[in-house]
C-alpha positions as CSV (number, residue, x, y, z in Angstrom):
1,M,0.0,0.0,0.0
2,P,1.5,3.4,-0.9
3,D,2.2,5.8,1.8
4,V,-0.6,8.4,2.4
5,P,0.8,11.9,2.7
6,Q,0.4,13.5,6.2
7,L,-1.9,16.6,6.5
8,S,1.1,18.4,7.9
9,T,2.8,18.1,4.6
10,L,0.0,19.9,2.7
11,N,0.4,23.6,2.0
12,P,-1.6,26.0,4.3
13,S,-4.1,27.0,1.6
14,T,-5.1,23.4,1.1
15,L,-5.6,23.0,4.9
16,D,-7.8,26.0,5.0
17,R,-10.0,24.6,2.2
18,I,-10.3,21.3,4.1
19,R,-11.3,23.1,7.3
20,A,-13.8,25.2,5.5
21,L,-15.4,22.1,4.0
22,L,-15.6,20.3,7.3
23,A,-17.0,23.4,9.2
24,P,-20.6,23.1,10.2
25,D,-23.4,25.2,8.5
26,W,-23.8,27.6,11.5
27,A,-20.1,28.6,11.1
28,H,-20.7,29.5,7.5
29,R,-23.8,31.6,8.4
30,I,-21.9,33.5,11.1
31,A,-19.0,34.2,8.7
32,A,-21.5,35.5,6.1
33,R,-23.2,37.7,8.6
34,R,-19.9,39.1,9.8
35,S,-18.9,39.8,6.2
36,A,-22.3,41.5,5.5
37,A,-22.0,43.6,8.7
38,A,-18.5,44.7,7.7
39,G,-19.8,45.7,4.2
40,L,-22.6,47.7,5.7
41,A,-20.2,49.4,8.1
42,V,-18.0,50.5,5.2
43,L,-21.0,51.8,3.2
44,A,-22.2,53.8,6.2
45,L,-18.8,55.3,6.6
46,V,-18.6,56.3,2.9
47,A,-22.1,57.8,3.2
48,A,-21.2,59.7,6.3
49,L,-18.1,61.1,4.6
50,R,-19.8,62.0,1.4
51,P,-21.1,65.6,1.5
52,D,-24.9,66.1,1.1
53,P,-25.5,68.0,-2.2
54,G,-28.5,69.7,-0.6
55,L,-26.3,71.3,2.1
56,A,-23.9,72.8,-0.4
57,P,-24.0,76.6,-0.2
58,A,-25.6,78.7,-3.0
59,P,-25.4,82.5,-3.3
60,V,-28.8,84.2,-3.2
61,L,-30.1,87.8,-2.9
62,I,-32.0,88.7,0.3
63,A,-33.8,91.9,1.2
64,T,-31.9,93.9,3.8
65,R,-35.2,95.6,4.9
66,D,-38.9,95.4,4.2
67,L,-39.3,96.3,0.5
68,P,-42.6,97.9,-0.6
69,P,-44.0,97.0,-4.0
70,G,-43.5,99.5,-6.9
71,V,-40.4,101.2,-5.4
72,P,-37.2,100.8,-7.5
73,L,-34.5,98.9,-5.7
74,A,-31.3,100.7,-4.6
75,A,-27.9,99.1,-4.0
76,G,-28.4,98.9,-0.2
77,D,-31.8,97.2,-0.4
78,V,-30.3,93.7,-1.1
79,R,-27.2,91.7,-0.3
80,V,-25.7,88.3,-1.2
81,Q,-26.0,85.5,1.4
82,S,-25.2,81.8,1.2
83,R,-28.1,79.4,1.8
84,P,-28.2,75.6,1.6
85,T,-29.0,74.5,-2.0
86,A,-32.0,72.5,-0.8
87,T,-33.6,75.6,0.7
88,V,-33.2,77.9,-2.3
89,P,-36.4,78.4,-4.3
90,D,-36.7,78.2,-8.1
91,G,-35.9,81.4,-9.8
92,A,-33.8,82.8,-6.9
93,L,-31.6,85.8,-7.9
94,S,-28.0,86.2,-7.0
95,D,-26.6,89.2,-8.9
96,P,-27.0,92.5,-7.1
97,A,-26.3,94.5,-10.2
98,G,-29.1,92.7,-12.0
99,V,-31.8,94.0,-9.7
100,L,-30.6,97.6,-9.4
101,N,-33.5,99.9,-10.3
102,A,-35.8,96.8,-10.7
103,T,-39.2,97.0,-9.0
104,P,-40.7,94.6,-6.4
105,A,-43.9,93.2,-7.8
106,V,-45.1,92.5,-4.2
107,G,-44.0,93.4,-0.8
108,I,-40.8,91.6,0.3
109,R,-39.9,91.0,3.9
110,R,-36.5,91.6,5.3
111,G,-34.4,88.5,5.0
112,E,-36.6,87.1,2.2
113,I,-35.0,85.6,-0.9
114,L,-35.6,87.6,-4.1
115,T,-36.9,85.6,-7.1
116,D,-37.7,86.3,-10.7
117,L,-41.4,86.3,-10.0
118,R,-41.2,88.9,-7.2
119,V,-39.1,91.5,-9.1
120,L,-39.8,93.3,-12.3
121,G,-36.8,94.0,-14.4
122,S,-35.9,97.6,-14.9
123,R,-36.4,97.3,-18.7
124,L,-40.1,97.1,-18.1
125,T,-40.0,100.7,-17.0
126,E,-37.8,101.9,-19.7
127,T,-40.3,101.4,-22.5
128,G,-42.4,104.1,-24.0
129,D,-41.8,107.7,-24.9
130,D,-41.3,108.9,-21.4
131,P,-37.9,108.0,-19.9
132,T,-39.2,108.7,-16.4
133,L,-41.7,105.8,-16.6
134,R,-42.2,104.1,-13.2
135,V,-44.1,101.1,-11.8
136,A,-46.8,101.9,-9.3
137,P,-48.9,99.4,-7.3
138,I,-52.6,99.9,-7.2
139,R,-54.9,98.2,-4.8
140,L,-58.3,97.9,-6.5
141,A,-61.4,98.2,-4.4
142,D,-63.2,95.7,-6.6
143,P,-61.2,92.5,-7.0
144,A,-63.4,91.3,-9.9
145,V,-61.9,94.0,-12.1
146,V,-58.6,92.3,-12.0
147,D,-60.0,89.1,-13.5
148,V,-60.7,90.9,-16.8
149,L,-57.3,92.5,-17.1
150,R,-54.2,91.1,-18.8
151,V,-50.6,92.2,-18.8
152,G,-50.1,94.7,-21.6
153,D,-53.5,96.3,-21.3
154,L,-53.8,100.1,-21.2
155,V,-56.1,101.4,-18.5
156,D,-57.2,104.7,-17.0
157,V,-56.7,105.0,-13.2
158,L,-59.5,106.7,-11.3
159,A,-60.2,107.6,-7.7
160,A,-63.6,106.1,-7.1
161,G,-66.0,108.6,-5.5
162,E,-69.4,107.9,-3.9
163,D,-70.9,107.5,-7.4
164,S,-69.6,107.3,-10.9
165,E,-70.1,111.0,-11.6
166,N,-67.6,111.9,-8.8
167,A,-64.8,109.6,-10.1
168,Q,-61.6,111.5,-10.5
169,L,-59.2,110.7,-13.4
170,L,-55.7,110.3,-11.9
171,A,-53.8,108.9,-14.9
172,S,-54.4,107.8,-18.5
173,D,-52.8,105.1,-20.6
174,A,-51.3,103.2,-17.6
175,L,-49.6,100.0,-18.8
176,V,-50.5,96.9,-16.9
177,V,-47.1,95.2,-16.2
178,L,-48.0,92.6,-13.6
179,I,-51.0,91.0,-12.0
180,P,-49.9,89.2,-8.8
181,P,-51.9,86.1,-7.9
182,P,-54.5,86.6,-5.1
183,R,-53.3,85.9,-1.6
184,N,-55.2,83.7,0.8
185,G,-57.1,85.6,3.5
186,P,-59.7,88.3,3.9
187,A,-60.6,90.0,0.6
188,D,-59.2,93.5,0.9
189,G,-58.7,94.3,-2.8
190,R,-56.3,93.0,-5.4
191,I,-53.0,94.6,-6.3
192,L,-52.2,95.6,-9.8
193,L,-48.9,97.0,-11.0
194,V,-49.0,99.6,-13.8
195,A,-46.3,101.6,-15.5
196,L,-46.8,105.4,-15.4
197,P,-44.8,108.6,-15.8
198,A,-43.1,109.4,-12.5
199,T,-45.4,112.4,-11.7
200,A,-48.5,110.4,-12.4
201,A,-47.2,107.4,-10.4
202,Q,-46.6,109.7,-7.4
203,R,-50.1,111.2,-7.7
204,V,-51.7,107.8,-7.9
205,A,-49.7,106.5,-4.9
206,A,-50.7,109.5,-2.8
207,V,-54.4,109.3,-3.6
208,A,-54.4,105.5,-3.0
209,L,-53.5,106.1,0.6
210,T,-56.9,107.7,1.3
211,E,-59.3,106.8,-1.5
212,A,-60.5,103.7,-3.3
213,I,-58.9,103.1,-6.7
214,T,-60.4,101.6,-9.8
215,V,-59.4,101.3,-13.5
216,T,-61.1,101.3,-16.8
217,L,-59.9,99.6,-20.0
218,R,-58.9,101.8,-22.9
């Protein structure tokens, strides 16, 4: 009978394979679980070290004070601030020079991010024959009037008296440049933004503080 080689003469890798084959099933399961746990730990570490894209800083323009609608913006009205990307709204503005002399379409609170829908570009007020054209906000006494208006319409602005005979014409050929969506809450009139010569815009703004305003289509 030929001599059988002793296990001690086998190389270590062969011994390891034999031990693995002879190991009970529970040992294999424990080894598999340990390997899976180690893999999950590595994945968790990689995820923890990987920066969250939503936390990356993004530059935005914020209001440095409460900004009323219809008043052109000056350099000190806004500043650049970094905010997490995940919190930045669509259409957020980031260039201070791009909003210089632009006009808020609605009131903007201090610290609020400026977006393209809240600010009218200065070019809207540079059209027409009058270089002093300005945007003025008008709060209409009858919200239903706004529903028939469209951007680009020409309207006459009137101070509504007790009856139609006492209505006072404040401005003619005002250009409707923006109709902000209605806000939720008590009905207290709808705001309309119109482009007017500077003197007419000032007159309309002054009268609107004490009297109801309405418009008629041209």
